[in-house]
Each structure stands twice: as C-alpha cells, then as structure tokens.
N, C-alpha and C positions, 0 to 999 in steps of 0.2 A: 803597781801590781804587775807582775810579769805574766806572759801568756805563752802557751805552747807553740812550737814551730808551726804546727798545723794551722792554728788560729792566725798566727802572724802572716802566713802565706796567703790566707784567705782575705786579709785586709786589702790586698791588691787585686783580688778577683777569685772567683770560685774555681776550684779544681774539679774536673769531672770525677765522680765516684767518691768524692770526699764530702763530709758534712758541711752544711752551710754555716757561716760564722754567726754567732749569736747576734740578735738584733738586726740582722740584715735580711730584708725581704727581696730575695733575688728574683722571684717571679714577677713582682710588681714594680720593684725599683725603690730607691731611696735618694734623698739629697746626698750630694757628694760630701758635704760637711754641714755643720750647724750654721756657719756664716751664710751659706747659700740660702738657707731657709729664712733667716732673719732679713737678709737683703731683699729677697723676693717678697716677703710679707710687708716690709717697709715700702717697697715699690708699689705694692698693691694698695696699701692704705693711703699712702701719700700720692694724691692724684691732682687733677686740674682744680678740684674744689678747694684745695688748700691755698691755691694762688688766687683764684678768681671769685671765691665765695666768702671764705672766712674773714679776710681783711675788711670787706664791705660790711659784713654782719657785725663785726666788732665796732666799726666806726658808727654804724646806725643804731646800735643798741647800748650806747653809753661808754664807748671807748674802753679805757682800762677797767671800768666797772664791770664790763661784760666778761672779763677774765675770771672773775670770782664765780659766777654760776657755771661758766664753761668748765673750769677745773673741778668744781663740785660734781658736775655731771660725768666728767671723765673718771673720777674716782669711784662713784657709786653706780655707774651704768656702763661706761665705755670699757674700762679694764676688766670688770667681772664678765661681761658678755664676750669679750675677746678671749679671755681665758677659757670660758665655757666651750666656745666653738673649737678652739685649738685642741683642748683635751678630748673633746668628743671625736674629732676626726683622727687624732693621733692614736687613741685607744683602739679604735676599730680598724685602722689603716684602710678606710674606705672613703669614697667620695660622698657627695651630698645625697645620693640615693642609697648606697650600701649601708650607711650608718643607721638607717631606720630599721634595721634588724632589732634595734633596741625596743621598738614597739611598732610592729608592721602596719598597724592601722594608720599611723601618722606619716607613712611614706609620701603621702601627697604634699607634705611640707617640703620634701626634697624635690619633687617635681615643680613646686612653686618656686623654689630657689633657681632651678634650671630655667624656668620661664623668665624670671627677673634678669638673670645673667644673660639670656639671649637678647632681650630688649636692650639692656645697657650695652652689650657688646656690639650691637648693630649701630647705634647712634654714637657711641664713644669713639669708634674708629673713624666715623665721618668727621668728628671734631679734630682728631689727630691728622686726618688727611688735609683739612683746611690749614692746620699748623704747618704741614709739609708745604702746602702751596705758598704760604707767606714766607716760609724759610727760603724756598727757591726764588721767590720774588725779591728777596733781600740781597741776592747776589748781584748787586749793581752798585754803581757809583752814587746814585741818587735814589732814595726810596720812592716808589711810584705814587705814594699817598702824601707826598710832601706839599705839593702845590695844587692850585685849582685850574691849571691851564691844560687839562687833559680832555680828550673827547667825551669822556663819561661825566664830566663835572657839570653842575647846574649853575644858574645865575646866583643862587643863594649860598653857594660855596664860599667859605671864608677861612683861609688857613692861618696857622700861627706863625708861618714864615712867609715873607713876601718875596716874590721872584724877581723884583726890580734889581737890575744890575748883576744878575746871576749869569755866570758863564759855564754852569754845570760842573764847576770844580768844588771839591769839598771845602777848600779854604774860603771860597766866596760864600758858600752856604753858611759857614760858621759866622762870617762877618756880617751877613745880612740880619742875624739875630739882633745885633745891637741897634741898627738903624730902623728895623721894621717892627720890633716888638711893641714899642709904645703906640705906634699908629694902629696896629692890629688890635691891641688891647682896647683902645678907645672905640674902634669900630665894632668890636665884638660886644662890648657892653651896651652900645647904642642899638644894636640889632635886636629885634624882637625874636627872631629865630635864626640861629647860626647853624649852618651845616658844615661840618669839618671835612676837609679833603679825605681823611681816613675813613669817615663814615660813608662818603659817597663812593670811595674805592671799594669798600666792603659791600655796599648795597647794589651799586650800579655796574660794577666791573667783575668782582669776584662771584657774587651770588646771582647778579642780574635778577633780583628778587621780583616775583610777580605780585599782583595786588590782592591775591586771595589764596588760601590754603588749598582750595580745590582747583586752582589754575596752575597745573604742573609746568606748562610751557615745555622747554627743551631740557635735555640733560646737559649740564655744564661739563663738557668733555675734559677741561683741565682738572676739575675737581674729581671727576670719575677716574682719570689717570692716577691722581694722587691717592685715591681710595684703593686702587689696585696695588700701588706701591706699599701702602700701609698694611694691607692684608698679607702681601708677600713677605714683608719684614717680620710680621708677627708669626707667620707660618715657619719661616726659616729659623727663627729663634726657638720655636717649640718643636722642631722637626724630630728631636729625640726626647721629647717630653721634658721632665725636670732635669735630666742630665745636660741638655743643651741650654735651657733657659736659666739653670742655676749658674752657668758660666757667664751668660750675657748680663745678668743683673749686677755683676761686679762693676760694670760700667753704667748701665741704665739707672741703677738705684743710687749711685754715688755722685755721678757727674752733675745732676741738677743742683746739688749743694755747692759745687764749685761755681756754677753759673750764678746761683743766688748770691753767693758771697761777692763775686765780681760786680754784679749789678747793685748790690748793697753798698759796697765801697764807692762805686761811681755815684750812686744816688745821694748819699749823705754829704757828698762834697759839693752838691749843687745849691745854688741860691734858692731859697724857698723850701728846701727839703725839711727843715726843722718845723715849719708851719704845717706841712703835710703830716709829719709824724705826730705832732701835737693833736691834730684832728683824729688821728688813729688811736691815740693812747689816753688823751685827757679824760679822766673819770667823770662821769655824770652819775653820781651815786643815787640820785632820786630814781633813776631808771631800774635799779635793782628790785624795786617793789612792783615793777610791771611784770605781769605773768608772761607777756609776750617775749620778754628778754630771756626768761628761764626756758620757755618753749623753744626759742631759737637755739639756745645753748645746747639743750638736750638733743634736738634734731640734728644739729651740726655734728655733734659727737657721734651720734648713732650712724648717720650716713657717711661721715668721713672715714670711720674705721672699717667700713665695708661689712658691717654685721648683717646677717641673714641673706647675703648674696650667694652663699655656698662656697665662696673662694677661700675663706679661712679654714673651713673643714677640709677642703681639697688639698690645700698647701700643707696642712698639718698631717694629712694622711700619708705623706711621703717621708715623715720623720721616722727615725728609729724609735722603737717602743718606749725606751727609757729616757728620751729627750726631756729636758726640763722646760716644758712649755709654759710653766708658771712664770719663770723668769723671763722667757721670751715675750710673753704677752705684755708684761710691764714695760720692757725695753721698747717694743714696737709701738705700743699705744702712746707712750710719752714722746717718742721720736716724732710720731705723726702730729701730735698737737704742738710740739715745739716748732716743727716746720711751718705750721700754719701761722704761728705768731711771728716767726722770722720773715716769712713771705710778706707779711703786712708792712714791715719796715721797707722792704724792697719796692712794693707797690706805691705806698703813700709818700715815700721820699721823692719819687719821680712825679707823682701827681701834684705834690706840693710845689715842685719846681715849675710845672706847667701852669698851675693856678697863679703863681707869682708873675709869670710872663704875660698871662692874659689879664692880670689885675682883677681876678674874680675870686670868689670863695672856693675853697677846695670841694665843697659839696656840689658845685656845678660841674666839676670834671670827674668826680668819683662815680664809679659804675661797678657792675659785677657781671659774672657770666661771660658770654661771647662779646658783650659790649665792652668789657674791660680788656679782654685778651686780643680782640681784633679791631677795636676802634680807639678807645681812650689811651691805652698804653702805647700802641704803635704811633699814635699822633704825638705823644710826649717824647718819644724817641727821636722824632724828626728835629727836635730842638737841640739835640746833642751833637757835638762834633763827631765825625766818623759815625754817623747814625746807622749806616748799614751793618757795621760790626755789632753794635748793641742789639739791633734787630735780629741778626743771625743768632746771637747767643740766647736771646729771649725765646724765640720760636723753637730753637733746638731744645731748650729746657722744657717747653710745653710738650714737644714730641716725646721726650724721654719720660716725663711724668705720666703722659697718657699711655705709653707703651707698657710701663710697669704694671698698670692696672689691667690693660687689655690682655697681657700674657695670662694673668690669673683667670680672667673671665673665660677665655678660650679653653684653658686647661681644665677649668671647672666642668665645662660641657663635655669635653673629650673624656675626662676621667670618669664622669658619671656614666657615659655610654659604655666605655670599656669595662668598668667594674660590673655594670648591670648584666652585660652579655657574658663576660667572664671566661670565654673560651680561650684556649691556648693560641688559636689562630688570630683572634682579634688583639690579644696582648702583643703577639709578635708583630702585627701590622697596625700598631697604634698610629703610626705616621699617616697611613691611609685615612683613618678616621679624622685626624687633625686636618689633613688637606680637605676632606669632604666638608667638615664644619666650616673651615675658612672660606671655601667657595660659596656655600650657602649664605654665610654671613655677608660676603661681598655682594651677592645678588640681591639680598634683602636690603642692603644699604643703597642700592642704585636709586630708588625713588627720592632719597635724601640728597642726591646730587642734582636734582632738578631745580627749576627756578622757585618752586614752592618748598624746597627741601628744608630751609631753616625753620619754617612754620612746623613741619612735622618733627624735626629734631627737638625743638623746644616742647612740643606736645608730649613726646616720649619722655623727655627729661623730667617734666612736671608730673606725669601721671604713671608711667610704667614702673617707676621705682619710688613711690611715695608712701602712702599709708599701708600698701600691701606688705612692704618690708617690716613694718612695725607689727602687723598681725602675725606674720610668719615667725618673727623673733619671739613674740609673746607665747605663741603656741609651742615653740621649741622648748622654752623654759618650763612651761607647764608639763609637757610630756616627760622631760628628763627628771624633773624634780618631784612630780606628783603621780604620774602614771607609772613610770619605771621605778621611781622611788629614790629619794635623796640619799638615804643611807647606803643603798646599793651603789649609787653613782660615786659617792664619796669613797667607798671602799675600792671601786674600780680605779679612781684617780690615785689613791694611795698605793695600790698594786703597781701602777705604772710609774709613778714618780718616786716612790720610796717614802713618801710622807703624805699625810692627808691634806686636803685643801685648807688653808688658814680659815679660822672661824669667820673672819670678815667676809670672805668670798662665799662661805656657806650661807651666811645670812643674806647677802646680796642676791645670790642665785635663787633663794627660796622666796624672799619677800621684797627687798628693795628694788632690784632691777625690774621685775615684772610690774611693780607699781609705777616706776618711772616710764617704762614702755607704754603702759596704759595712759599715763599723763600725756605722752607724746602723741598718741593716737587721738585722744580727746582734743588736744591743742590743735592738731592738724585739721580735724573736722571743723572746729569752731572758727579757725582762722582762714578757712578755705575761701578763695576768691577765684573766679574764672580767669584763666590765663589770658594775658594780652602780650603783644609784642610791639613795643613803642606805642603808636597810636592805633594799631590794628587790634580789633576785638574779634576773637575766634567765634565762628558761628556755632550754633547749638549742636549740629550734627557732628562736628569735629570734637566737641567736648564729650559727646556720647561715646565716640571712639576711644577717647582718652580714658574714660571710666571703664570701658570694656577691657582695655589693656591692663588697667590696674586690677580689675576683678579677675582677669584670666589666670593670674598666678594664685590668687586666694582660693578660687573655686576648685583648684586641684585638690585642696585639702579635704573638703566634705565629699567630693565625688569619689576620690580614692578610698576614703574611710568607709563609705557605703559599699563600695565594691569589695573591699577586704572583709567586711562583716558578712556579706552575702556568701563569700567563699569559705568562711571559717567553719570549723566543726561546732556542732551544738544543735539542740532541738528548739531552743527558744532564742529570742533576740538577745536577751541578757547573757546567755551562755556564749553566743557567737561574739558579742561585744567583748566579753571578758577574754576569750581566746585570741581575738584579733589584737588585743592590747599586750598580750604576753610577749616577752622577749623571745625572738627566734633562737633556735638551738645553735645557729651559726653566729649569733652575736658574741662579741668578745675579741680578744687579741687575734691577729691574723696568723701569727707563727705558733707552732705547737709548743715550743719551749716556754712560751709566755702564758699558755692556757693552764693555769694551776688552780687549785681549789675547785669551786663548782664549775669552772670553765673546762676542767679536765674531761668532761663528758665527751664521748666520741662524736665526731662530725663527719660529714661526707668527704671523701677523698677529693682533693683538688681545691677545697675551700680554704684549707690551711696548709702551710708548707710542712711536709712530713720530714722529720729528722731521725737519724738512727737512735735506738734506745740508749745505747752506751753514751752517746753524746748528750742526750737529754738528761740522763742521771748526773753526768758530770756538771752540766750547767746548773742543775738544781742545787747541787752541793755548794757551788760557788755563789749562789744567788744572795745569801745573807751577807757574804763579804762584799759583794758588788753593791749592795743597797746603800752602804755608807758613802761610797765614792760617787754614786749616781747623781746625788744632789749637787755635787761639786762639778762633775765632768759634763753633765748636761746632755749634749746632742747625741753622742754615740758611745759614751762610756769607755772610750779607748784612748784617752789622752796619755795614759801611762803605758799603753801597749807597745810592744816591740813591733814595728812595722816593716822590718827588714825581711824580705822573702827568704824562705828556707830553700836550700838546694833541692 
C-alpha cells in the first residue's frame, strides 16, 4: 500500500504545522520499531529467576515431569495474562495508573503495582551490583574464591582445588585438578560440615555478613560503589525513555543468549555433565500427582513473566495503537519459558561436573537463588581451565539479565508519574523525573549494602512481591472482565487489532486464568513457611515487617476505592459505588483518529492528540483498507510504506 508524500516525510519526524502521522503518539512517544518492544519485553520477562530459580524447581519437582504442569500453566495462565496486560496498556497508551480510567475505583490496583515495582527495583539493583562486584573481581589471573589460603578463610574451609605446587599460573591451576581432585573428594565426603572457599568469600569477604538482621554493622563500601554504578548505568540507558532503552536492548536482551550458548557448549563437554543433566531432566512421573508441583509450576510462570508488576502495561503503552500485541504476547512468553529450560542445561551440566569431581551426589551441590549465583556456580567455575574467563562471562550475563528487568521497573515508575501529572513541562523534562527516581532508589538501597543487607534483600524478595502480586492480578481480571464488561473489552481489542481475541483467550480471561490465580493464592498461603537463610531463623519482628511490605501494595486497593467512592456523585452509597466504577470519559485510545464509535465523544483538550479534520476524514476512509494489512504488519502498519522523505 502506497502513502502520500506528506505521510512518508513524517515517517522520519514530524514537520511543524503539518498533521501527525497516523498511529504515532508524538506527545508521549513510541518505540522506534516493533523489534525494540519485543526485545525490551523479553529482557523484562527473562531475568535472574530464569537462571537461578527455574532449573532448581525443575530438578526438585520431578525433572522432566515438571515440564508438563509448567507448560500447561503457561498455556492457560501465562500467555492469556500476558496478552491481557499488553492489550490493556496498548489500547489506552497509558502507564499502570492511567489505564484505570477504565474503572476509576480500581486505580488503587495501579498504585499497588507501583509499590511492588518500587520494592523489586530497590533490591533487584542490589543483586545486579553484587554481580558487578564479582565481575570486577574476576578480572584476575586467579579467582579469589579458588583456595582456602586467604585471610578471610576459616579452619573448616575445604576447596575443590588444592593449592599444593601452585605457582599462580593458569597452567598449574589446571594440572592441580588431576592430582588434587581425588584427595579433596575423599576429604569432603568424610567431613561432616564442608565450607567451600566460594561460600566463605561470599559471606566473610564480600558481605562480611553480621549475625542478625537487626545488626546492620557498617556499609560495605565496595558494594555501595557498585550499587552507584548499577544505578548510573540504568539511568543512562533510560535517559531518553524508550527511545534510548529501545536501542540498548539490542545488546542487553540478545547477548545473554550468546553467553548461555558458550557456557552450554563448554558445560556439555565436561566429564560428569551428562549426570547433572540427567538429574535435571529425568522424569519422576509420580510427582505429577503432587499438588505442590502444580503450585510451583503456576507460581513460577506467574512470577517469571512479570505479571501484575505494571511493567507489561507500561511497555505496551508505547506501542503504536494497531500493533499486533496478540502475536507479541505468544512470542515473548514462549521465549521466556524456553530460556528457562535452556538455562537449566547450562547450570546442571556444570554442577554435574563439580559433583563428579567431588564424588558426591548432584543434589549436594545443587542450589538456587543467590546461593547458586554467588556460591555454587562460581565454585564450579574454579575447576575449569582459564576459570576467570568463564567467570567474567557468567557474571556479565547475570548483569545483563538483571538490567533488562531493571530498565522496565524504573520506566514503570517514571511513566506512571509522568502520565499522572501529564503537564507539558513534565513530559519535556521526563529525564529529570528518571534521575530523581534513580537517586531515591539508590538511597533506599543503601541499607541493603550493610553487613545485614543480605537478610533484608531476601526478606524483600520473599514478601514484597509474593501473594500481593496474585491478588493484584486477580482483581485486575475481575475489573476488566466483570466490572467494565467482557463484551466491551473484546470490542476494544477488536477495534485495536482488527480481529477479536480468539475464543480460547476469551474463556481464559473470564474463567480459567482467575481460577488458576486463585489456586496460586491458596497454594501460597497453605505452603507458607517462615523465611530462613541457611541456619539463620528470622525473628518475629522482621517477619512482621515482611508482611507489612506485602500488605502495603494490596491495601492501596481498598483505600483508594473508598476515597473514590466518597468523591463520586450520588446521594446514596450504591449510587456513588456505581458512578465510581463507570469508565472515565477519557478512557480509550490516546489519539483522536482512533477514537471512533462511542469513543468519538469529546474529551478535554490535551488528553488526546488533536489532528486536523481533513486528515481525520482521510484516515477514516483508509481504515477499512488498513484493517486487513494490520494483522500482518503488526507493530506500526507501515511495512509497505514509502519511507523516503519528500523534498
């Protein structure tokens, strides 16, 4: 389909005094192209949990048998919720607060998402900063956690590599494996309690961990410095919003796959790797009947995809109105889950190699969370020739995986603030808001760099984004499907995509997904156990703080609902309730040319982008012809446009 010279010139930038190109939100901004959105969303969904949580869950819950409930939950819960959030944000072109014009009483859900994203953003960047620390520490001939002859080591330390005859050259480190492995293995098996040099490096050198969550001790300056580096990197990548982050993700979202592949090829060539992979994949079919396995599968899908964080709504809000987010949701969800499975091969091939050298069962070296990323896997890397190289690659991959998620967490908060205030000044000075949020995030992260920081980090990880996410997601489904109305929402999606949501998704949105979400919530409550860290048991007052963090996001919902009802028109409570649930007049597409049908009602100036009448009429005439191509073209409907600027 050809396009007029006026339109083709606007493909490369708006000309003053001329109409804005269709589907382009010049006031708020859009992704440069569809690939940027997909890569950003993949970077957001694929995070540290794919590497340090899924492989361990799979191994613990029946190996290959776990894949069955995992993919069932992906199909019936993961992809439908992902599509729902993408379509929600894209239709309104608003962040996690602005979208609740759909039913203003439920705006507290958006505030809850902001609270969750704030908590996660604070501690997630601390994890990234520790990865930075290990990355810098790997720039040496010999990894500092290889041996037990360091000032921070204790008498119980016992490494997998013996320092006998070592002259600090890589060649000798490699040769020592042959002579020392058998002796070390026997010694380790005979020991009742083995402390690895990597564990002592983590606890006694990196963290200098205190004995209690209330004993903060000193701020670990090296970690504080790395935290500053992390926030500066995130700020610079988001300095121009999605225009700059959209370019950065070409590297941050793709290079982890290069590193995973390098580590995978290296891992499967090692002795014992097959044993590790067997532990990872061997099906234990009897476990399929265990409700806990299904609960873990549903929880992992839900948390891994980033549902209810507000990030998916925010990223989709920068799409052009007719982008095929249905297709995108399937691509991104499947990519996320495939990455988790792939990462399992990388992790367990190396752990199998380490178990073989120690002559122990794989279960004795398998771990998850920070224990895998900063203790078990780094220790396994010391067994490899040229170990600093593999360590650099591994921690660089962790940094990129973390940054991809952190970009979206920060952008979620910034977008919500900018959209809510909505003035021309704040839109022009979005960079100032980004910088302000980054500085506040850095300051709030400082307590996590103290000697008690790891206790607080794990407390936030376990409570700040646990059952509260499930409640937020469930209420979002109920609001859109039952308060706003499923028929109206299906028509909205059809107006945006050019075709209605497939019947499978309509059934999932209305019935299946809310039931699964409710199951996850019940499972989470039943399976609840107070948090521990190794042998440390958290005191009651710290658990109370954890519950307060979890409840702080959920309580936003009823508090705002009561506030909105009290401010709504009506003489009785029921009248006020009904009016507070009605969609706001500003709800709908952001651009005037997309506000057709019942959305054509006038709205206040500045809320939608006004276009000349002649241009609007021309667009409406072309709309039917465009509809057919939209489902093929996807992101911007301009694959066949002439992009050569006119004179």
